[in-house]
C-alpha positions as a printed Julia matrix, in Angstrom:
363×3 Matrix{Float64}:
  16.38    7.2    -4.58
  13.42    8.55   -6.54
  10.35    7.79   -8.42
  10.66    7.76  -12.26
   8.04    7.13  -14.82
   8.98    3.91  -16.85
   8.94    5.89  -20.19
  11.73    8.26  -18.73
  14.01    5.36  -17.51
  17.52    5.49  -19.21
  19.97    2.64  -19.62
  22.35    2.33  -16.53
  19.85    3.7   -14.13
  19.68    1.2   -10.87
  16.53    0.03   -9.27
  16.05    1.14   -5.7
  12.88   -0.97   -4.85
  11.96   -4.57   -5.81
   9.45   -4.67   -8.57
   7.14   -7.66   -8.24
   4.64   -9.5   -10.45
   0.95   -9.74   -8.99
   1.72  -13.17   -7.19
   4.83  -11.76   -5.59
   7.46  -12.94   -7.86
  10.54  -10.85   -8.36
  10.71   -9.18  -11.78
  13.44   -6.84  -10.91
  15.58   -6.76   -7.86
  16.73   -3.86   -5.9
  20.1    -2.83   -7.24
  19.47   -4.18  -11.01
  20.8    -1.98  -13.66
  18.24   -0.91  -16.2
  18.45   -1.73  -19.95
  16.2    -1.2   -23.01
  14.66   -4.71  -22.77
  13.79   -4.26  -19.09
  12.2    -0.83  -20.01
  10.18   -2.31  -22.67
   9.15   -5.37  -20.31
   7.79   -2.9   -17.54
   5.7    -1.01  -20.36
   4.4    -4.45  -21.31
   3.34   -5.24  -17.66
   1.76   -1.83  -17.37
   4.01   -0.6   -14.57
   3.76    3.23  -14.62
   6.83    4.1   -12.45
   9.43    2.63  -10.4
  12.11    3.75   -7.86
  15.73    4.24   -9.05
  18.58    5.21   -6.94
  19.79    8.75   -6.75
  23.43    9.37   -6.99
  23.42   12.12   -4.57
  22.14    9.92   -1.72
  23.72    6.37   -2.1
  22.73    4.65    1.22
  19.15    5.6     1.75
  17.07    2.95    2.98
  13.18    2.87    3.25
  11.85    1.92    6.68
   9.97   -1.35    6.44
   7.05   -2.49    8.41
   7.72   -6.09    8.22
  10.65   -7.9     6.7
  10.49   -8.57    2.86
  10.57  -12.31    3.27
   7.51  -12.3     5.7
   5.64  -10.15    3.0
   6.8   -12.33    0.22
   5.74  -15.5     2.28
   2.44  -14.04    2.8
   1.77  -13.12   -0.89
   2.82  -16.84   -1.8
   0.34  -18.31    1.07
  -2.67  -16.07   -0.12
  -1.98  -16.98   -3.58
  -1.7   -20.91   -3.06
  -4.95  -20.63   -0.94
  -6.88  -18.77   -3.6
  -5.56  -20.95   -6.51
  -6.74  -24.03   -4.7
 -10.23  -22.58   -4.41
 -10.24  -21.11   -7.92
  -9.26  -24.64   -9.46
 -11.82  -26.27   -6.79
  -8.93  -28.73   -5.96
  -9.56  -28.72   -2.24
 -10.95  -26.43    0.62
  -9.25  -23.18    1.47
  -5.96  -23.91    3.35
  -6.96  -22.25    6.48
  -4.09  -23.32    8.72
  -1.38  -22.26    6.22
  -3.54  -18.65    6.29
  -3.55  -18.6    10.16
   0.23  -19.09   10.29
   1.13  -16.53    7.94
  -1.16  -13.96    9.64
   0.61  -14.84   13.11
   3.94  -14.22   11.72
   2.89  -10.81   10.22
   1.28   -9.85   13.59
   4.39  -10.8    15.46
   6.61   -8.76   13.33
   4.26   -5.95   13.61
   3.95   -5.9    17.18
   8.07   -5.85   17.6
   7.95   -2.89   14.95
   4.75   -1.12   16.46
   6.28    2.45   16.02
   6.89    2.03   12.2
   5.08    4.39    9.9
   3.62    3.7     6.41
   6.19    5.0     3.83
   6.31    3.89    0.04
   4.23    1.32   -1.43
   5.47   -1.72   -3.46
   5.68   -1.56   -7.34
   3.67   -4.44   -8.59
   2.33   -5.36  -11.97
  -1.49   -4.91  -12.77
  -2.36   -8.27  -14.14
  -4.1    -9.49  -10.7
  -3.23   -7.32   -7.58
  -5.4    -9.38   -5.25
  -2.4   -11.55   -3.65
  -0.03   -8.28   -2.7
  -2.91   -6.22   -2.05
  -4.58   -8.73    0.49
  -0.98   -8.86    2.34
  -0.52   -5.02    2.33
  -4.06   -4.57    3.64
  -3.31   -7.03    6.32
  -0.14   -5.36    7.61
  -1.7    -1.9     7.42
  -4.77   -3.25    9.27
  -2.87   -4.83   12.18
  -0.5    -1.9    12.43
  -3.64    0.4    13.2
  -5.01   -2.35   15.62
  -1.75   -2.4    17.59
  -2.04    1.29   17.99
  -5.76    0.73   19.02
  -4.34   -1.83   21.94
  -5.6    -5.05   20.56
  -4.58   -8.13   22.34
  -2.59  -10.39   20.26
  -5.4   -13.22   19.76
  -7.64  -10.41   18.4
  -4.81   -9.12   16.22
  -4.51  -12.76   14.75
  -8.18  -12.83   13.95
  -8.07   -9.42   12.07
  -5.09  -10.73   10.15
  -6.95  -13.49    9.01
  -9.94  -11.62    7.81
  -7.81   -8.95    6.12
  -5.62  -11.53    4.23
  -8.97  -13.23    2.8
 -11.17  -10.03    2.58
 -11.08  -10.25   -1.25
 -11.59  -13.85   -1.64
 -14.93  -13.33   -3.09
 -13.23  -11.86   -6.38
 -12.53  -15.72   -7.44
 -16.32  -15.68   -8.58
 -16.11  -12.52  -10.36
 -13.94  -13.67  -13.08
 -10.24  -13.2   -14.15
 -11.23  -11.14  -17.16
 -13.26   -8.44  -15.2
 -10.52   -8.22  -12.58
  -7.68   -7.77  -15.13
  -9.85   -5.2   -17.21
  -7.35   -2.5   -18.13
 -10.4    -0.04  -18.48
 -12.9     1.3   -16.38
 -15.85   -1.2   -15.79
 -19.46   -0.65  -17.26
 -22.27   -0.25  -14.94
 -23.15   -4.08  -15.46
 -19.45   -4.95  -14.83
 -19.49   -2.95  -11.74
 -22.67   -4.64  -10.41
 -20.98   -7.93  -10.81
 -17.85   -6.57   -9.02
 -19.87   -5.45   -6.09
 -21.21   -8.92   -5.76
 -17.75   -9.99   -4.33
 -18.29   -9.4    -0.66
 -21.34  -11.64   -0.59
 -19.34  -14.33   -2.68
 -16.39  -14.09   -0.08
 -18.78  -14.46    2.69
 -20.39  -17.53    1.33
 -16.88  -19.21    0.65
 -15.51  -18.39    4.1
 -18.81  -19.3     5.73
 -18.28  -22.84    4.69
 -15.13  -22.88    6.94
 -16.63  -21.27   10.01
 -15.5   -24.33   12.04
 -11.98  -22.8    11.49
 -12.5   -19.21   10.9
 -14.14  -16.66   13.59
 -17.22  -15.11   12.72
 -15.43  -11.6    12.79
 -12.87  -12.79   10.49
 -15.38  -14.03    8.18
 -17.31  -10.83    8.19
 -14.3    -8.74    7.06
 -15.14  -10.02    3.53
 -18.78   -9.2     3.62
 -18.31   -5.78    5.14
 -15.1    -4.2     4.05
 -16.93   -2.26    1.48
 -19.48   -0.74    3.7
 -19.4     2.96    4.72
 -19.69    4.71    8.03
 -22.65    6.8     6.8
 -24.51    3.81    5.16
 -23.75    4.46    1.5
 -21.46    1.42    1.06
 -22.34   -2.0     0.03
 -23.65   -4.83   -0.06
 -26.05   -4.19    2.72
 -25.83   -0.51    3.29
 -24.88   -0.82    6.87
 -23.87    2.17    8.91
 -21.93    3.28   11.88
 -21.37    0.44   14.82
 -23.56   -2.02   12.76
 -20.26   -2.54   10.97
 -18.0    -4.78   12.68
 -14.83   -2.93   14.0
 -12.65   -5.31   11.93
 -14.3    -4.13    8.86
 -14.21   -0.28    9.62
 -10.44   -0.74   10.18
  -9.92   -2.73    6.6
 -12.28   -0.46    4.94
  -9.86    2.35    5.57
  -6.54    0.63    4.59
  -8.23   -0.91    1.6
  -9.05    2.39    0.21
  -5.46    3.81    1.07
  -3.68    0.82   -0.54
  -5.81    0.91   -3.67
  -5.21    4.72   -4.11
  -1.56    4.55   -3.78
  -1.16    1.78   -6.19
  -0.7     2.34   -9.91
  -3.44    1.18  -12.18
  -3.64    1.19  -15.88
  -6.28    4.01  -16.19
  -4.75    6.21  -13.51
  -1.32    6.66  -11.68
  -1.09    6.32   -7.95
  -1.69    9.13   -5.52
   1.2    10.27   -3.54
   0.97    9.64    0.33
   0.22   13.37    1.19
  -2.49   13.25   -1.62
  -4.21   10.02   -0.35
  -3.76   11.46    3.12
  -5.79   14.45    2.06
  -8.42   12.44    0.36
  -8.99   10.31    3.32
  -9.28   13.22    5.47
 -12.12   14.82    2.87
 -13.99   11.67    2.83
 -13.39   10.25    6.23
 -16.21   12.17    8.02
 -18.83   10.33    5.81
 -17.0     7.09    4.74
 -15.08    5.95    7.79
 -15.15    5.64   11.37
 -14.08    8.84   12.89
 -12.35    7.29   15.89
 -10.19    4.75   13.69
  -9.31    7.06   10.87
  -7.03    9.5    12.72
  -5.15    6.43   14.31
  -4.53    5.28   10.72
  -3.69    8.78    9.48
  -1.25    9.41   12.23
   1.01    6.4    10.83
   1.19    7.75    7.3
   4.49    9.31    6.42
   3.08   12.39    4.43
   6.59   12.85    2.82
   8.09    9.5     3.03
  11.79    8.51    3.36
  13.02    8.86   -0.51
  10.5    11.56   -1.69
  11.71   14.33   -3.51
  10.37   17.92   -2.3
  10.7    21.68   -3.01
  10.78   23.86   -0.07
   9.39   27.45    0.5
  12.97   28.5     0.32
  13.33   27.31   -3.27
  15.54   24.42   -2.35
  14.84   20.91   -3.48
  15.86   18.01   -1.58
  15.21   14.44   -0.56
  13.47   13.15    2.61
  15.99   10.94    4.53
  14.07   10.72    8.05
  10.69   10.95    9.4
   9.89   11.19   13.19
   6.8     9.41   14.2
   4.14   12.05   15.25
   5.92   14.85   13.13
   4.99   13.98    9.56
   5.3    17.32    8.46
   8.75   18.15    9.56
  11.0    15.48    8.01
  14.84   15.9     7.7
  15.76   16.69    4.12
  19.32   16.22    2.29
  19.32   19.31   -0.04
  20.26   18.91   -3.58
  19.71   21.83   -5.48
  19.24   25.5    -4.14
  16.79   27.97   -5.41
  19.2    28.76   -8.36
  19.1    25.09   -9.34
  22.77   24.65   -8.38
  23.8    21.59   -6.77
  24.64   21.75   -3.03
  28.17   20.51   -2.29
  28.43   17.47   -0.31
  25.86   16.27    1.95
  23.99   19.34    3.11
  21.2    18.48    5.54
  18.04   20.38    6.78
  16.43   19.33    9.88
  12.97   20.91    9.44
  12.25   20.14   13.25
  14.94   22.75   13.79
  13.84   25.48   11.21
  10.13   26.11   11.9
   9.84   28.8     9.25
  10.69   26.21    6.59
   7.82   24.21    4.8
   7.34   21.96    2.19
   6.03   23.77   -0.91
   5.58   20.59   -3.14
   6.38   17.07   -3.85
   8.75   17.04   -7.1
   8.47   14.11   -9.38
  11.79   11.99   -9.65
  11.75   12.52  -13.38
  11.48   16.31  -12.82
  14.42   16.23  -10.46
  16.55   14.28  -13.12
  15.75   16.88  -15.7
  16.57   19.9   -13.4
  20.05   18.22  -12.53
């Protein structure tokens, strides 16, 4: 599997990951052959790159934190809940959100050793629904590692699923603007934590106070430079200190019309550099330990000059994955399945992550 820029796609390539609309609907399924019309449609939707199958590794599967069906169900739940509020047809469907949160929590508890590999490819028209579910998944994964009891995990999951509910009052035009926001527009956007707090506070009989405060505090920073209240340190609720980290990670590893996504190791380095100021120094390392710096499916160049594809990452050893070698230092194809386990070759290290398009050109 490799990540290919949409403009470089060719007829006959086969998708290796689902491509989703913003509300979780399937645009292209895993295993779909690419055609010219599909390429045009992906470009119209503003999708920068997708994952396609690599002919040299046919059976590679990306480890998932939760089942695809659970994730899709969560996206649809968030969409329905926010659509009802947006159209003012009824109150927030708290019970449905809580049920979805419990399902996500139960699966993550069973899969607590999972690592964060590749993010989903999704359209840009409104990333709120899928983003909210991804933030929930990552936040719960961190909290499980921190030893949270299931009841508290459920509270955190609900708060994470609803953390961006205040964007309903920002306006769809602003949310879907393809360019960077003006100063006035940014002021409006920065109002969404207060808007979310006001919406959720109206349901405080059904929602816990910590869950509600995730919407208000998820943009606060540990050093006090965040918004809307400039809270610092332990004045920020622990739920929000968790969500603030994973919210940023999911945002920077997702493609936007004005910038391409950061690769996992790039996002890891960025969080490390800003972490001392912006994030809880006790929680950030817990999350960073869950990131696969070189996730399954990543194409890498080694210091030996060889190029290969990551096929396995052992938890706790993110820099020593197992690599299936594809090209040697002279750019000749390796015969058959030649595997290098970096755990057993300590003088070998990853020199660079290679774009899938570059690999195709090299081959």
